[in-house]
C-alpha positions as CSV (number, residue, x, y, z in Angstrom):
1,M,20.0,24.4,34.3
2,I,18.6,26.5,31.5
3,S,16.0,24.7,29.5
4,T,13.8,25.2,26.4
5,E,10.9,23.2,25.0
6,R,10.1,22.3,21.4
7,A,7.2,20.3,19.8
8,I,7.9,18.0,16.9
9,L,4.9,17.0,14.7
10,I,5.0,13.8,12.8
11,K,2.9,14.1,9.6
12,K,2.8,12.3,6.3
13,G,6.2,10.7,6.9
14,E,8.0,14.0,7.8
15,A,9.1,15.5,11.1
16,I,8.4,19.2,11.6
17,I,9.8,21.2,14.5
18,N,7.7,24.2,15.7
19,D,10.8,26.5,16.1
20,P,14.5,25.7,15.4
21,I,16.8,25.9,18.4
22,I,19.3,28.7,18.0
23,L,22.5,28.6,20.2
24,Y,25.9,30.2,19.9
25,R,29.3,28.6,20.1
26,G,30.4,28.4,23.7
27,D,26.9,27.9,25.1
28,Y,26.6,25.0,27.5
29,Q,24.5,23.1,30.0
30,V,21.3,23.8,28.1
31,K,18.5,21.2,28.4
32,I,16.2,20.8,25.4
33,L,12.8,19.1,26.0
34,F,11.2,17.6,22.8
35,T,7.5,16.7,22.9
36,I,6.5,14.3,20.0
37,L,3.1,14.8,18.5
38,E,1.0,12.3,16.4
39,H,3.8,9.7,16.0
40,K,1.2,6.8,15.8
41,F,3.3,4.3,17.8
42,K,2.2,2.4,21.0
43,F,4.9,1.6,23.6
44,K,2.8,-0.1,26.4
45,E,-0.1,-2.6,26.5
46,T,-2.4,-0.5,28.6
47,L,-5.9,0.9,28.4
48,N,-4.6,4.4,29.1
49,I,-4.1,5.9,25.7
50,I,-1.7,8.6,27.0
51,E,0.6,6.0,28.6
52,Q,0.4,3.9,25.4
53,T,2.0,6.6,23.2
54,R,4.7,7.7,25.6
55,A,8.2,6.2,25.0
56,T,10.2,5.3,28.1
57,Y,13.6,5.9,26.7
58,A,15.0,8.1,23.9
59,Q,18.2,8.8,22.0
60,L,19.3,11.5,19.5
61,A,21.3,10.5,16.4
62,I,22.9,13.8,15.2
63,S,24.6,14.7,11.9
64,L,27.2,17.3,12.7
65,P,28.3,20.2,10.4
66,D,31.6,18.5,9.7
67,S,29.7,15.4,8.4
68,T,30.6,13.3,11.4
69,D,27.9,11.5,13.4
70,L,27.1,11.8,17.1
71,F,24.9,9.4,19.1
72,T,23.7,10.6,22.5
73,D,23.3,8.2,25.5
74,I,19.9,6.4,25.8
75,I,18.2,8.2,28.7
76,K,14.8,7.9,30.3
77,T,12.1,10.3,29.2
78,E,10.1,12.6,31.4
79,N,6.5,11.5,30.9
80,G,7.3,10.8,27.3
81,T,9.2,14.0,26.7
82,V,12.7,13.5,25.1
83,I,15.6,15.2,26.9
84,F,18.8,16.4,25.2
85,E,21.5,18.3,27.0
86,I,24.1,20.5,25.3
87,S,27.3,19.8,27.2
88,K,30.2,22.3,27.7
89,S,32.4,20.5,25.1
90,M,29.8,20.0,22.5
91,I,29.7,23.4,20.7
92,D,32.9,25.1,21.8
93,E,34.9,24.6,18.6
94,I,34.7,26.7,15.4
95,S,34.2,23.5,13.4
96,E,31.1,22.8,15.4
97,V,29.3,26.0,14.1
98,G,26.6,25.3,11.6
99,S,23.3,23.5,11.1
100,Y,22.5,20.2,12.9
101,S,20.1,17.6,11.6
102,F,19.0,14.7,13.8
103,H,16.8,11.6,14.2
104,I,15.0,10.9,17.5
105,R,15.0,7.2,18.4
106,L,12.2,6.0,20.8
107,F,12.5,2.9,23.0
108,N,10.0,0.8,25.0
109,E,10.2,0.2,28.7
110,D,12.7,-2.6,28.6
111,R,14.6,-1.2,25.6
112,T,13.9,-4.3,23.5
113,S,12.2,-2.4,20.8
114,R,13.2,0.8,19.0
115,V,11.6,3.1,16.4
116,T,13.3,6.0,14.5
117,L,11.3,9.1,13.7
118,P,11.8,11.0,10.4
119,P,14.8,13.4,10.4
120,I,14.5,16.9,11.7
121,N,16.6,18.9,9.2
122,G,18.2,22.0,10.6
123,G,16.5,21.6,14.0
124,I,19.5,22.9,15.9
125,V,21.6,25.8,14.6
126,I,24.9,26.8,16.3
127,R,26.1,30.3,15.3
128,E,29.4,32.1,15.9
129,P,29.0,34.9,18.5
130,L,30.0,38.5,17.8
131,I,32.4,38.3,20.7
132,A,34.1,35.2,22.1
133,E,36.6,34.7,24.9
134,D,38.7,32.3,22.9
135,R,38.8,34.3,19.7
136,H,42.4,35.3,18.5
137,P,43.2,38.9,19.4
138,S,44.4,39.7,15.9
139,S,42.1,41.6,13.6
140,S,43.1,39.4,10.7
141,I,41.2,36.2,9.8
142,E,43.7,33.4,10.4
143,V,44.1,29.7,9.9
144,G,42.8,27.8,12.9
145,Y,40.6,30.7,14.1
146,S,37.9,31.3,11.5
147,K,36.5,30.4,8.1
148,V,37.1,31.7,4.7
149,D,35.5,35.1,4.1
150,E,34.1,35.3,7.6
151,A,35.6,38.8,7.9
152,K,37.1,41.3,5.6
153,I,38.7,39.8,2.5
154,T,42.1,41.0,1.5
155,S,42.9,41.6,-2.2
156,D,46.5,40.4,-2.2
157,V,47.7,37.7,-4.5
158,E,50.5,35.5,-3.3
159,S,52.5,33.1,-5.4
160,F,51.9,29.5,-4.5
161,A,55.2,28.2,-5.9
162,D,58.6,28.4,-4.3
163,A,61.8,29.4,-6.2
164,S,62.3,25.9,-7.4
165,G,58.8,25.8,-8.9
166,N,57.4,23.5,-6.2
167,L,53.8,24.0,-5.0
168,K,53.4,25.6,-1.6
169,I,50.8,23.5,0.3
170,V,51.7,24.0,3.9
171,W,49.8,26.6,5.8
172,N,50.8,27.8,9.3
173,K,48.7,29.2,12.1
174,G,48.5,33.0,11.6
175,D,48.6,32.9,7.8
176,I,45.9,35.3,6.5
177,I,43.0,33.6,4.7
178,S,41.3,35.3,1.8
179,S,39.1,34.1,-1.1
180,T,41.6,35.6,-3.5
181,R,44.5,33.5,-2.2
182,L,42.5,30.3,-2.1
183,N,41.2,30.8,-5.7
184,E,44.7,31.6,-6.9
185,M,46.0,28.3,-5.3
186,V,43.2,26.3,-7.0
187,R,44.0,27.9,-10.3
188,Y,47.7,27.2,-9.9
189,I,47.0,23.5,-9.2
190,N,44.8,23.1,-12.2
191,E,47.1,24.8,-14.7
192,N,50.5,23.5,-13.7
193,A,51.5,19.9,-14.3
194,V,54.6,19.8,-12.1
195,P,55.8,17.7,-9.2
196,G,54.4,19.1,-6.0
197,A,55.9,19.2,-2.5
198,D,57.0,15.9,-1.2
199,G,57.2,14.6,-4.8
200,L,53.4,14.7,-5.3
201,T,52.8,14.3,-9.1
202,T,49.8,16.3,-10.3
203,S,49.9,15.3,-14.0
204,I,51.6,13.0,-16.6
205,T,52.0,13.6,-20.3
206,V,52.0,10.5,-22.6
207,N,52.2,10.7,-26.4
208,G,51.3,14.3,-26.2
209,E,48.2,13.8,-24.0
210,T,48.3,15.2,-20.5
211,Y,46.5,13.2,-17.7
212,R,45.8,15.2,-14.5
213,Q,45.5,13.9,-10.9
214,L,41.9,13.5,-9.6
215,N,41.2,12.6,-6.0
216,G,44.8,11.5,-5.5
217,N,44.9,9.3,-8.6
218,I,46.0,9.7,-12.3
219,T,44.2,7.3,-14.6
220,L,46.0,6.3,-17.9
221,P,44.7,4.4,-20.9
222,N,45.3,0.6,-21.2
223,Y,48.4,0.5,-23.3
224,P,49.8,-3.0,-24.5
225,K,52.7,-4.3,-22.5
226,T,56.1,-4.5,-24.2
227,S,59.4,-6.0,-23.3
228,E,61.0,-2.6,-23.1
229,G,62.3,-1.5,-19.7
230,G,63.8,-4.9,-18.9
231,G,62.3,-8.4,-18.6
232,N,59.9,-10.2,-20.9
233,Q,56.3,-9.3,-20.4
234,D,53.2,-11.1,-21.7
235,V,51.2,-9.3,-24.5
236,D,47.6,-10.2,-25.1
237,L,47.5,-11.5,-28.8
238,S,44.1,-13.3,-28.5
239,A,42.6,-11.0,-31.2
240,Y,45.5,-11.6,-33.7
241,A,45.8,-14.4,-36.3
242,T,48.7,-16.8,-36.4
243,T,50.6,-17.7,-39.6
244,D,49.3,-21.3,-39.6
245,Y,45.7,-20.0,-39.3
246,V,46.1,-17.7,-42.2
247,N,47.6,-20.4,-44.4
248,K,44.8,-22.9,-43.7
249,E,42.1,-20.3,-44.5
250,V,43.8,-19.3,-47.7
251,A,44.1,-23.0,-48.8
252,K,40.4,-23.3,-48.6
253,K,40.0,-20.8,-51.4
254,A,40.0,-21.8,-55.1
255,D,43.1,-21.5,-57.3
256,I,43.5,-18.4,-59.4
257,N,43.3,-20.5,-62.6
258,H,40.1,-22.5,-62.2
259,T,36.8,-23.0,-64.0
260,H,33.2,-22.9,-62.9
261,N,30.6,-25.5,-64.1
262,Y,27.7,-23.1,-64.4
263,L,24.3,-24.3,-65.9
264,T,23.8,-23.5,-69.5
265,N,20.2,-24.6,-69.7
266,I,17.3,-25.6,-67.3
267,P,17.1,-29.4,-66.7
268,S,13.9,-31.1,-67.7
269,E,13.0,-32.0,-64.1
270,Y,12.9,-28.2,-63.2
271,I,9.9,-26.0,-63.9
272,T,9.4,-22.2,-63.7
273,E,7.2,-20.6,-61.1
274,T,4.6,-19.8,-63.7
275,E,4.4,-23.5,-64.7
276,L,4.1,-24.5,-61.1
277,N,1.2,-22.1,-60.5
278,N,-0.5,-23.4,-63.6
279,K,-0.6,-26.9,-62.1
280,G,-3.3,-25.8,-59.6
281,Y,-1.7,-27.4,-56.6
282,L,-3.1,-26.5,-53.2
283,T,-1.4,-23.6,-51.5
284,D,-3.3,-23.8,-48.2
285,I,-5.7,-26.3,-46.5
286,P,-9.5,-25.7,-47.3
287,S,-11.7,-25.1,-44.3
288,E,-13.7,-28.3,-44.8
289,Y,-10.5,-30.4,-44.2
290,I,-9.2,-31.2,-40.7
291,T,-5.9,-32.5,-39.4
292,E,-5.4,-35.9,-38.0
293,T,-5.2,-34.5,-34.5
294,E,-8.5,-32.7,-34.9
295,L,-10.1,-35.9,-36.3
296,N,-9.0,-37.9,-33.2
297,R,-10.5,-35.3,-30.9
298,K,-14.0,-36.0,-32.5
299,G,-14.1,-39.4,-30.8
300,Y,-15.4,-41.3,-33.8
301,L,-15.4,-45.1,-33.7
302,T,-12.2,-46.6,-35.1
303,E,-12.9,-50.3,-34.8
304,H,-15.8,-52.8,-35.0
305,Q,-18.4,-52.8,-32.3
306,D,-20.5,-55.8,-31.1
307,I,-24.2,-55.2,-31.9
308,S,-25.5,-58.7,-31.2
309,N,-27.8,-57.4,-28.5
310,K,-29.3,-54.6,-30.6
311,A,-33.1,-54.3,-30.9
312,N,-34.7,-54.7,-34.3
313,I,-37.4,-52.3,-35.4
314,S,-39.9,-55.1,-35.4
315,D,-39.3,-55.6,-31.7
316,L,-40.2,-52.0,-30.8
317,A,-43.7,-50.9,-29.7
318,T,-45.7,-48.8,-32.2
319,V,-45.4,-45.7,-30.1
320,A,-41.6,-45.9,-30.3
321,M,-41.8,-45.1,-34.1
322,S,-45.0,-42.9,-34.1
323,G,-44.5,-40.9,-30.9
324,N,-48.4,-40.7,-30.7
325,Y,-49.9,-40.7,-27.2
326,D,-52.9,-42.7,-28.5
327,D,-50.5,-45.6,-29.4
328,L,-49.6,-46.0,-25.7
329,T,-51.0,-49.1,-23.9
330,N,-52.0,-49.1,-20.2
331,K,-52.6,-45.4,-20.2
332,P,-53.7,-44.0,-16.8
333,S,-57.2,-42.7,-16.2
334,I,-57.1,-38.9,-15.9
335,P,-59.8,-37.7,-13.4
336,S,-62.0,-34.7,-14.0
337,L,-60.7,-31.4,-12.7
338,D,-64.2,-29.9,-12.2
339,G,-64.3,-28.1,-8.9
340,Y,-60.5,-27.5,-8.7
341,A,-59.2,-24.0,-8.7
342,T,-56.8,-23.0,-11.5
343,K,-53.5,-21.2,-10.7
344,Q,-54.9,-18.0,-12.2
345,Y,-58.0,-18.2,-10.0
346,V,-55.8,-18.6,-6.9
347,D,-53.6,-15.6,-7.9
348,D,-56.7,-13.4,-8.5
349,E,-58.1,-14.3,-5.0
350,I,-54.8,-13.6,-3.3
351,E,-54.7,-10.2,-5.1
352,K,-58.3,-9.4,-3.8
353,I,-57.2,-10.3,-0.2
354,N,-54.1,-8.0,-0.5
355,D,-56.3,-5.2,-1.8
356,N,-58.7,-5.7,1.2
357,I,-55.7,-5.6,3.7
358,A,-54.3,-2.5,2.1
359,N,-57.7,-0.8,2.6
360,V,-58.2,-1.8,6.2
361,D,-59.0,1.0,8.6
362,I,-57.5,0.9,12.1
363,E,-59.6,2.6,14.7
364,E,-57.7,4.7,17.2
365,K,-59.0,4.3,20.8
366,V,-58.3,6.7,23.6
367,L,-58.0,5.8,27.3
368,N,-60.6,7.3,29.7
369,G,-58.5,7.4,32.8
370,N,-57.2,3.9,33.0
371,T,-60.2,2.4,31.1
372,L,-60.0,1.4,27.5
373,T,-63.5,0.7,26.0
374,L,-63.2,-1.2,22.7
375,G,-65.7,-0.8,19.8
376,S,-66.8,-3.6,17.5
377,E,-64.4,-2.5,14.7
378,P,-62.2,-5.4,13.5
379,Y,-58.9,-3.5,13.9
380,Q,-58.2,-1.0,16.7
381,N,-55.1,0.7,18.2
382,A,-54.5,2.4,21.6
383,N,-51.7,3.6,23.9
384,I,-51.7,1.2,26.9
385,V,-50.4,2.2,30.3
386,N,-49.9,0.2,33.5
387,E,-53.1,-1.3,35.0
388,T,-55.2,-0.4,32.0
389,R,-58.7,-2.0,32.3
390,I,-60.1,-3.3,29.0
391,V,-63.9,-3.2,28.4
392,L,-65.5,-5.2,25.5
393,P,-68.5,-4.0,23.4
394,S,-71.9,-5.6,23.7
395,V,-72.6,-7.8,20.6
396,N,-75.0,-10.6,19.7
397,K,-73.3,-12.1,16.6
398,Y,-69.9,-13.4,15.6
399,T,-67.3,-10.6,16.1
400,E,-63.5,-10.5,15.9
401,I,-61.5,-7.6,17.3
402,H,-57.7,-7.1,16.9
403,L,-56.2,-4.6,19.3
404,F,-52.6,-3.5,18.6
405,F,-50.3,-1.7,21.0
406,T,-46.7,-1.4,22.2
407,T,-45.0,-0.4,25.5
408,T,-41.6,0.7,26.7
409,S,-41.8,-1.0,30.1
410,E,-43.3,-4.1,31.7
411,I,-47.0,-3.4,32.6
412,T,-50.1,-5.2,34.0
413,I,-53.4,-5.2,32.1
414,I,-56.8,-5.9,33.7
415,M,-58.7,-8.2,31.4
416,P,-62.5,-8.3,31.0
417,S,-64.4,-10.7,33.2
418,G,-66.1,-13.8,31.7
419,L,-63.3,-14.1,29.1
420,S,-62.0,-17.6,28.1
421,Y,-58.3,-17.8,27.2
422,Q,-55.5,-20.3,27.4
423,K,-53.2,-18.2,29.6
424,A,-53.0,-14.6,30.9
425,P,-50.9,-12.3,28.8
426,I,-47.4,-11.1,30.1
427,I,-46.5,-7.7,28.8
428,N,-42.7,-7.1,28.3
429,A,-40.9,-3.8,27.4
430,N,-40.2,-2.8,23.8
431,K,-42.5,-5.4,22.2
432,V,-45.5,-5.1,19.8
433,Y,-48.7,-6.9,20.9
434,E,-51.8,-8.0,19.1
435,F,-54.8,-8.9,21.4
436,I,-57.5,-11.0,19.6
437,F,-61.0,-10.9,21.1
438,T,-63.6,-13.2,19.4
439,Y,-67.3,-13.4,20.3
440,V,-68.5,-16.8,19.0
441,N,-72.1,-17.1,20.2
442,T,-74.2,-16.8,23.4
443,N,-73.1,-20.3,24.6
444,I,-69.4,-19.7,24.2
445,G,-69.2,-16.0,24.6
446,W,-65.8,-14.2,24.3
447,V,-62.5,-16.0,23.8
448,F,-59.1,-14.5,23.9
449,G,-55.6,-15.0,22.4
450,Y,-52.6,-12.8,21.8
451,V,-49.4,-12.5,19.8
452,E,-46.1,-10.9,20.9
453,Y,-43.9,-9.4,18.1
454,S,-40.3,-8.3,18.5
455,E,-39.5,-4.8,17.2
């Protein structure tokens, strides 16, 4: 079977085919292999990312040129490639020539889940061949064999009404098609309001207004129903007034000969707007006033309170009225603060220590073979290797040495003899160590301790 391959890229909600498939009417048994790229869906729960994104089954939903729909069978893919075969009967008719748009539907392994990809517009194009075995031998373009204006257009104009004035709407195989004839037929339909073939009414004239047929229907205005034409028919009079209603409404009106008791002077209990303004009445509430609701929110006492247990001023201590510390009794004895450091003194001393630390010099020591000889400097640093032997300096007074180093693997260090320590150091990889050697005096000699830091 003849085959061709296409790639479809899914990007930003659209499907783009790398090259449209062009075939001709009458082609058949052509296999099309679609490879879907970047569709972002997973079809299997597996660690293999290629298997995850391969659908097991697929189907095409195709919109044909004549606006009908075609759904292919759901078939198994080939390693995720969607297969579509053009059968012998699919594109053998003249009505099947044109542009095909389609969706691709992808299914999981047990076909319990489906996803539809964006449409591929014009992805397949079927054209009419120059020469076809089933084409009518006549050189004319005829009904049932081709489309309007597919070949040479004739210039003849044929009447589309018979001798009785009826519209000719029946076409037979072999009748020549031309754009001139079709346009003339449309013009005739639009301009002539006459009964057509089989009694088809194309227009109706009512009260001088002509209403033409549209999509098989003629729409007329809503005229009131009458009893003409036989039989009594209901007429909607809901918007009309009855005689009784009119008479009742007229009775409410005054008689033509009547008098009005208009005021001839202003009664004494009335005043003018100017007189009212001169009274000086309030026209708004001053800001120092509040409403009853606002007053209640204040929480003021609204009833008598029992104050039998209140304290009199004479019962209070002197300090309660004076607020003077000297009026207190049983005052505690405040000790002298001589010899105590103030907060400022402590802060100053800490600042001095920080300055000293910032100015500390760290002496770099270099191995001589596998031997590291330390000096008497308080802070020293060296690169330690496996089985490094440490030698301490000769001193006769209190001395404290801090040796800093780090390693990338576990190593063994040979410590100086005559050293007092709680336990031998264990050196692990990727740690920072501080060895502290302290010479106390001739009786105690050197003592040792160490600290392990994590990087």
